[in-house]
C-alpha positions in Angstrom: 156.2 134.9 140.8 152.8 135.7 139.3 150.1 133.0 139.3 148.2 132.0 136.1 144.9 133.9 135.6 141.9 132.2 134.0 141.2 133.6 130.5 137.4 133.6 130.7 135.5 136.7 129.6 134.4 139.1 132.3 130.9 138.6 133.7 130.1 142.3 133.1 130.7 141.9 129.3 128.1 139.1 128.8 125.3 140.6 126.6 122.4 139.2 124.7 124.4 139.3 121.5 126.6 136.6 123.0 123.6 134.3 123.6 123.4 131.5 121.0 121.0 128.9 122.4 119.2 127.5 125.4 118.9 123.9 126.5 116.5 122.4 129.1 117.4 119.4 131.3 115.3 117.2 133.5 112.0 118.5 132.5 109.2 117.8 134.9 105.7 119.2 135.1 104.7 120.1 138.7 102.0 117.7 140.0 99.1 118.6 142.3 99.8 117.8 145.9 98.8 114.3 146.8 95.8 113.6 149.1 97.7 110.8 150.9 100.4 111.4 153.5 104.0 111.6 152.3 106.2 108.7 153.2 109.9 108.3 153.2 110.1 104.7 152.1 108.0 101.9 150.6 105.6 100.3 153.1 106.2 96.6 153.1 105.5 93.6 155.3 108.2 94.7 157.8 106.4 97.9 158.4 103.0 96.3 159.1 101.8 96.0 162.7 101.8 92.6 164.2 104.2 91.4 161.6 106.1 89.0 163.8 103.0 87.0 164.7 100.8 87.2 161.7 98.6 84.2 160.9 100.1 83.8 157.5 103.6 83.7 158.9 102.5 81.3 161.6 100.9 79.0 159.1 104.0 79.1 156.9 106.2 78.3 159.9 103.9 75.4 160.8 104.2 74.0 157.3 108.0 74.6 157.4 108.0 76.5 154.2 110.8 79.0 153.3 109.6 82.6 153.6 110.1 84.6 150.4 110.7 88.4 150.4 107.5 90.3 149.7 107.7 92.4 146.5 104.7 94.6 147.0 104.2 97.3 144.4 101.3 99.1 146.2 100.8 100.5 149.7 99.9 98.0 152.3 97.4 99.6 154.7 96.9 98.7 158.3 94.4 96.2 159.5 90.8 97.4 159.1 89.5 99.0 162.2 86.2 97.0 161.9 88.2 93.8 162.2 89.7 95.0 165.4 86.3 95.9 166.7 84.8 92.6 165.9 87.6 90.8 167.7 87.6 93.1 170.7 85.9 90.5 172.9 88.9 88.2 172.5 91.4 90.9 173.1 94.5 90.4 175.2 95.7 93.2 177.5 99.3 94.3 176.9 101.9 95.5 179.4 101.0 99.1 178.9 97.4 98.4 179.8 96.0 98.7 176.3 93.8 96.1 174.9 95.4 94.4 171.8 92.9 92.6 169.6 93.6 89.1 168.5 94.6 88.4 165.0 91.7 87.8 162.7 91.1 84.4 161.3 93.3 83.3 158.4 90.3 83.2 155.9 89.5 86.9 156.6 93.0 88.3 156.0 93.7 87.8 152.3 96.2 90.1 150.5 95.8 90.7 146.8 98.8 89.9 144.6 101.0 92.9 144.1 103.2 91.3 141.4 101.9 93.4 138.6 104.6 92.4 136.2 104.7 88.7 137.1 102.8 86.6 134.5 101.6 89.6 132.6 101.2 89.3 128.8 103.6 91.1 126.5 100.8 93.3 125.3 100.0 94.4 128.9 103.7 95.1 129.6 104.0 97.1 126.4 100.9 99.1 127.4 102.3 99.9 130.8 105.6 101.0 129.3 103.7 103.2 126.8 101.8 104.7 129.7 105.0 105.4 131.6 106.6 106.9 128.5 103.5 109.0 127.7 103.4 110.4 131.2 107.1 111.3 131.2 107.8 112.3 127.6 106.8 115.9 126.9 106.4 118.4 124.1 108.0 121.7 125.1 109.1 125.1 123.8 110.4 128.3 125.4 110.1 132.1 124.8 112.6 134.9 125.6 111.2 138.2 126.9 112.8 141.5 127.8 111.6 143.2 131.0 109.0 145.9 130.4 108.4 144.6 126.9 105.1 142.9 126.1 106.0 140.7 123.1 108.6 138.0 123.2 111.8 138.6 121.2 112.1 134.9 120.3 109.9 131.8 120.4 111.6 128.4 119.9 110.3 125.5 117.9 108.5 122.6 119.6 110.7 119.7 120.8 108.5 116.6 120.8 108.6 113.7 123.3 111.7 114.5 125.2 112.7 114.9 128.8 115.9 116.7 127.9 115.0 118.7 124.8 117.6 120.3 122.6 116.5 123.5 120.7 118.1 125.1 117.6 120.5 127.9 118.1 119.4 131.4 117.3 120.7 134.9 116.5 119.3 138.0 118.2 121.4 140.5 116.2 118.3 141.5 114.1 116.8 143.3 117.1 119.4 146.0 117.0 121.8 147.3 119.7 119.0 148.4 122.0 118.2 144.7 122.7 121.5 142.9 122.0 123.5 145.1 124.5 121.2 144.2 127.4 122.3 141.6 130.0 119.0 140.7 131.5 116.1 138.6 130.1 113.2 136.4 131.1 112.9 132.8 130.0 109.4 131.2 130.0 109.2 127.5 129.5 106.0 125.6 128.5 105.4 121.8 128.2 102.6 119.2 128.0 102.3 115.4 127.9 100.3 113.4 125.4 97.5 113.2 128.0 97.2 116.9 128.3 95.0 119.0 126.0 97.0 122.2 126.2 100.5 123.4 127.2 101.2 124.2 130.8 103.4 127.0 132.2 106.4 125.2 133.8 109.2 127.7 134.6 109.7 131.5 134.4 113.3 132.5 135.1 114.4 136.1 135.3 118.2 136.0 134.9 121.1 138.4 134.5 123.8 137.0 132.3 126.5 138.5 134.5 125.3 136.3 137.4 125.5 133.0 135.5 128.1 130.3 136.5 130.4 128.8 133.9 130.2 125.0 133.8 132.3 124.1 130.8 132.9 124.4 127.1 130.4 121.7 126.1 127.5 120.1 127.8 128.9 116.6 127.1 131.8 117.2 129.5 129.6 118.2 132.4 129.1 115.1 134.5 127.4 116.5 137.6 123.7 116.1 138.4 121.3 118.9 137.6 118.0 119.8 139.3 114.6 119.6 137.6 113.9 122.1 134.9 117.5 123.3 134.7 118.0 126.0 132.0 121.4 126.0 130.4 122.6 129.1 128.4 125.0 128.6 125.4 127.2 131.7 125.0 130.0 132.2 122.6 132.7 131.2 125.1 131.0 128.2 126.7 127.9 127.1 128.6 126.5 128.7 131.7 123.7 128.1 134.2 122.3 129.4 137.4 122.8 127.2 140.5 120.6 129.3 142.7 117.8 126.7 142.5 120.1 123.7 143.3 119.4 121.6 146.4 121.6 122.6 149.4 122.4 119.0 150.5 125.9 118.1 151.1 126.0 115.5 148.3 125.0 118.1 145.7 127.3 120.8 147.0 130.2 118.4 147.1 129.8 117.9 143.3 130.5 121.6 142.7 133.5 122.0 145.0 135.6 122.2 141.9 134.0 125.5 141.0 134.7 127.0 144.4 137.8 129.2 145.0 140.9 127.1 145.9 141.8 127.1 149.5 145.3 127.0 150.8 146.3 124.1 152.8 149.1 126.1 154.5 149.2 129.4 156.3 152.1 130.8 154.3 151.7 133.7 151.9 151.7 132.8 148.2 153.2 135.2 145.7 150.9 137.1 143.4 151.1 139.7 140.6 153.3 142.7 141.0 152.1 146.3 141.3 153.3 147.2 137.8 151.4 144.3 136.3 148.2 145.3 138.2 148.6 148.9 137.1 149.1 147.8 133.5 145.9 145.7 133.8 144.0 148.7 135.2 145.4 151.0 132.5 144.4 148.4 129.9 140.9 148.2 131.4 140.7 152.1 131.2 141.8 152.0 127.6 139.1 149.4 126.8 136.5 151.5 128.5 137.6 154.6 126.6 137.5 152.6 123.3 133.9 151.5 124.1 133.0 155.1 124.9 134.6 156.3 121.7 132.8 153.6 119.7 129.4 154.6 121.2 130.2 158.3 120.5 131.1 157.6 116.9 128.0 155.4 116.5 125.8 158.3 117.8 127.5 160.8 115.5 127.2 158.5 112.5 123.5 158.0 113.3 123.0 161.8 113.5 124.7 162.4 110.2 122.7 159.7 108.5 119.5 161.2 109.9 120.4 164.7 108.8 121.2 163.5 105.3 118.3 161.1 104.9 116.9 162.7 101.8 120.2 162.8 100.0 121.0 159.3 100.9 117.6 158.2 99.7 118.2 159.9 96.4 121.6 158.2 96.1 120.0 154.9 97.0 117.4 155.5 94.2 120.1 156.1 91.6 120.8 152.4 90.9 117.1 151.7 90.8 116.5 154.5 88.3 119.4 153.4 86.2 118.0 149.9 86.2 114.6 151.2 85.2 116.2 153.2 82.4 118.0 150.2 81.1 114.8 148.2 81.2 113.1 150.9 79.2 116.0 151.0 76.6 115.8 147.2 76.3 112.0 147.4 75.8 112.5 150.1 73.1 115.1 148.0 71.3 112.8 145.0 71.4 109.9 147.0 70.0 112.1 148.3 67.2 113.1 144.8 66.3 109.4 143.7 66.4 108.5 146.7 64.1 111.2 145.7 61.6 110.0 142.1 61.6 106.4 143.3 61.2 107.4 145.5 58.2 109.1 142.6 56.6 106.1 140.4 57.2 103.9 143.0 55.6 106.0 143.2 52.5 106.0 139.4 52.2 102.2 139.4 52.5 101.8 142.1 49.9 104.0 140.2 47.4 102.1 137.0 48.2 98.8 138.9 47.6 100.1 140.1 44.2 101.2 136.6 43.2 97.8 135.2 44.3 96.0 137.9 42.2 98.0 136.9 39.1 97.3 133.2 39.8 93.6 134.0 40.3 93.5 135.9 37.0 95.2 133.0 35.2 92.7 130.7 36.9 89.7 132.7 35.8 91.0 132.7 32.2 91.5 128.9 32.3 88.0 128.5 33.8 86.4 130.6 31.1 88.3 128.5 28.5 87.2 125.3 30.2 83.6 126.6 30.2 83.8 127.2 26.5 85.2 123.7 26.0 82.5 122.2 28.1 79.8 124.0 26.1 81.3 122.9 22.8 81.7 119.3 24.1 78.2 119.0 25.5 76.8 118.1 22.1 79.6 115.6 21.5 78.8 114.2 25.0 75.2 113.6 24.1 76.3 111.9 20.9 78.7 109.7 22.9 76.1 108.8 25.4 73.7 107.8 22.6 76.5 105.8 21.0 77.2 104.0 24.3 73.5 103.2 24.8 73.3 101.9 21.2 76.4 99.9 21.7 75.0 98.4 24.9 71.8 97.5 23.1 73.8 95.9 20.3 75.9 94.0 22.9 72.7 92.7 24.5 71.3 91.8 21.1 74.4 90.0 20.0 74.6 88.2 23.3 71.0 87.1 22.8 71.7 86.0 19.3 74.8 84.0 20.4 72.9 82.4 23.3 70.0 81.6 20.9 72.3 80.0 18.4 74.0 78.1 21.3 70.6 76.9 22.4 69.8 75.9 18.8 73.1 74.0 18.5 72.8 72.3 21.9 69.0 71.9 22.5 68.0 71.0 26.0 64.7 69.1 26.0 62.7 67.6 28.9 62.1 63.9 29.1 58.4 63.1 29.0 57.0 61.6 32.2 60.0 62.4 34.4 60.2 65.5 36.6 63.3 67.7 36.2 64.8 65.2 33.7 66.3 66.7 30.6 68.5 65.7 27.6 71.1 67.7 25.7 71.3 66.8 22.0 69.4 63.6 22.8 71.8 62.5 25.5 70.2 62.0 28.9 72.1 63.5 31.9 70.9 62.5 35.4 70.9 65.1 38.2 74.1 64.0 40.0 72.9 60.4 40.5 75.0 58.2 38.2 74.4 54.8 39.7 72.3 53.3 36.9 73.3 55.7 34.1 74.9 54.8 30.8 78.6 55.8 31.0 78.9 56.7 27.3 75.7 58.8 27.3 76.7 60.6 30.6 80.2 61.4 29.2 78.7 62.7 25.9 76.1 64.8 27.8 78.7 66.2 30.1 80.9 67.0 27.1 78.1 69.1 25.6 77.4 70.8 28.9 81.1 71.6 29.3 81.2 73.1 25.8 78.1 75.2 26.4 79.4 76.5 29.8 82.8 77.2 28.3 81.2 79.3 25.4 78.8 81.1 27.8 81.8 82.3 29.9 83.0 84.2 26.8 79.5 85.4 25.7 78.6 86.7 29.1 82.1 88.1 29.9 82.2 86.1 33.2 85.5 84.3 34.0 85.1 80.8 35.4 86.8 80.0 38.7 87.2 76.4 37.6 88.5 76.3 34.0 87.0 73.7 31.7 88.8 71.8 28.9 85.9 70.7 26.6 86.9 67.6 24.6 83.6 66.0 23.9 83.2 62.8 25.9 86.7 63.1 27.4 86.2 66.6 28.9 87.8 67.7 32.2 87.8 70.5 34.6 90.5 72.1 36.8 90.5 73.3 40.4 93.3 75.8 40.9 92.0 77.4 44.1 91.0 74.6 46.5 93.4 73.3 49.1 93.6 69.7 47.8 96.4 67.2 47.3 97.2 65.3 44.1 96.3 66.2 40.6 94.0 69.2 40.2 92.4 68.1 36.9 89.2 66.1 37.4 87.5 64.0 34.7 83.9 64.6 33.4 83.5 60.9 32.3 83.1 57.7 34.3 85.0 55.2 32.1 88.5 54.6 33.5 88.2 57.3 36.2 88.0 57.2 39.9 84.4 57.7 41.0 84.9 60.4 43.7 87.1 62.4 41.3 84.4 62.2 38.6 81.7 63.3 41.1 83.9 66.2 42.3 84.4 67.3 38.6 80.6 67.3 38.1 80.3 69.4 41.3 82.8 71.9 40.0 80.9 72.1 36.7 77.7 72.8 38.6 79.6 75.6 40.5 80.6 77.2 37.2 76.9 77.2 36.1 76.0 78.8 39.5 78.6 81.5 39.0 77.2 82.4 35.6 73.7 82.5 37.0 74.8 84.7 39.9 76.1 87.2 37.3 72.4 87.7 36.3 71.2 87.8 39.8 69.6 84.4 39.6 69.4 82.1 42.7 69.5 78.4 41.9 67.2 76.1 43.9 69.4 73.0 43.8 73.0 73.0 42.6 72.8 69.3 41.5 70.3 69.9 38.7 72.8 70.5 35.9 70.6 70.6 32.8 67.6 72.4 34.4 69.9 75.1 35.8 71.6 75.4 32.4 68.2 75.6 30.6 67.0 78.3 33.0 70.2 80.3 32.4 70.0 80.1 28.6 66.3 81.1 28.8 67.2 84.2 30.8 70.1 85.2 28.6 68.0 85.0 25.4 65.1 87.0 26.8 64.7 90.6 25.5 62.6 93.0 23.5 62.3 93.0 19.7 63.7 90.6 17.1 67.2 89.2 17.3 69.8 91.2 15.3 71.4 89.7 12.2 75.0 88.6 12.2 77.2 91.4 11.0 79.4 91.0 7.9 83.0 90.4 8.4 82.8 87.0 10.1 83.4 83.7 8.4 83.0 84.7 4.7 82.7 81.2 3.5 79.8 80.6 5.9 78.1 83.9 4.9 78.6 83.2 1.2 77.2 79.7 1.5 74.2 81.0 3.4 73.7 83.8 0.9 73.7 81.5 -2.0 71.2 79.2 -0.4 68.9 82.1 0.5 69.1 84.1 -2.6 72.1 86.3 -1.6 70.7 87.8 1.6 71.9 87.3 5.2 69.2 85.3 7.0 67.9 86.6 10.4 68.0 84.0 13.1 64.9 84.2 15.2 62.7 81.7 16.9 59.5 80.9 15.1 56.2 80.8 16.6 55.9 77.0 16.4 59.3 76.4 18.1 58.4 78.8 20.9 55.1 77.2 21.5 56.7 73.7 21.6 59.3 74.8 24.2 56.6 76.4 26.3 54.5 73.2 26.2 57.5 71.0 27.2 58.5 73.3 30.1 54.9 73.5 31.3 54.7 69.7 31.4 57.9 69.3 33.4 57.7 69.3 37.2 60.2 72.2 37.2 57.2 74.4 36.7 55.8 73.6 40.1 59.2 73.3 41.9 60.2 77.0 41.7 57.7 78.6 44.2 54.9 78.9 41.7 57.0 80.5 38.9 56.3 79.4 35.3 59.8 78.7 33.9 58.6 77.8 30.3 56.5 80.9 29.5 58.4 84.1 28.6 55.4 86.2 29.3 54.6 84.6 32.7 54.6 86.8 35.8 57.3 84.7 37.5 59.9 85.4 34.9 59.1 89.0 34.1 61.4 90.4 36.8 64.3 88.2 35.7 63.8 89.2 32.1 63.7 92.8 33.0 66.7 92.4 35.2 68.6 90.8 32.3 67.7 93.6 30.0 68.9 96.2 32.6 72.2 94.4 32.9 72.7 94.5 29.2 71.5 98.2 28.8 73.6 100.5 31.1 71.9 103.6 29.6 
């Protein structure tokens, strides 16, 4: 009966093309030889001389204390020779005739504490652990070389901080059959710790793949110890290593007894394969070798044929490239044709747009010429219209002057003799916002006249009042539609039967209307409470102007014109201020304190230097031309 044969690949068939990766285990950088003597065990108190009768032990025995085991972490040296020399006089001879010195005194023999980890802070322990890890954890890489070849065929990546580094697998098929069919290589391993400035050369192993020992399918299933700097090779059918550097101790060799050839426990002959089976295996091996030889021959022939037809093959290889270039040229030509057609269409569109623009420009020139003719013909009419506008503005100013003059004639405002800034309107005295001792009837009548004059002036001067007035003689009132107030918005301009604060607020609103009218002429009032002085000043400015006042135009109240015509002999009288009336007003205004209260300006004189700018300003407002 034939025995079962292990189906591992033959060692002669292991080539570099089967190598997939390399792993390093138990990395250790060789240290320089120590200056101290080697020792086989830790020196402790038991190894010290004179241990049995040391003063410390004797003192402890006298005090009956329990002796604890010494946990020294550093070497304990022998007693200093100088101590022995000092105590030589008190030496005691031994049985061998040698002189043994007495023990030194207790205070001279003091050992330092060797408990480095006892009572240490967490920071110190962490620092020691980091120092141990930094000295043992290494950064490493390897390089694969071929004998008689200067450059390496593969350099691995760097594995950082590891004692058992694992490197990525690689593929050497790119080097060609001249390299991948070899079975020998050189592995160089480099490593350094974090305290080293450069990498150190650790191991150089020249190995033949046929001499490697199989240790299993995976590295996880291998449980035996490995020596330092062990190099493990990963092939396609498993992992291999070289045990030539392993220790030869019995304990290590006993771990690999499973890889040794099985020994028979009996002397009897065991059955093996038959002759026919062995012959078939030999024939099969011959056939395999012939197949390998045929493959190599065919490969050499194919290489020779390819080398002989290199030019033809290069031309054949260039055919797809040429076809692709031709297709790119055709595509570029097609694209250019499309762009040319698009450009032609764009040119035709631009030509048609230019023609339409030319037609539009011709029509525009015709219209421009016609407009120029119309402008030339209308220039004369424009001058006439401007003259008419100027004349109309002058007529407006004149009519306004006439209306204000008539209004001033109907409602004369005269100063009170002997009182500064005190005036009457139609003989009714109106105080300047101080109605404590005033006559209620006279104040109501005066305010009614002022309300009537202000109401008419808003129409003559074309200035709307923000506070509308309802003139009803001595029962006049004024409205406040814009202020945020509660209650009725109509305020009385009379004291009798009215609330005092509503009456005073109504007088304030009336003064604000006068200020609005004065601001329309660019006048700045000195005091808002001076009702009649401010109104007199406003009427004086509105009636100022050049030349005589114009006559009232026909078409008004016919009965009034007819009555005036009959009384004057049938002609329309011209209303103008006589010289005597003008001189009287000037004298009254000069006597009033208002003359000195307006920064040196003469209010009563029309020809005074203070009113000349205001009069000119009013004439400019009435004459836009």
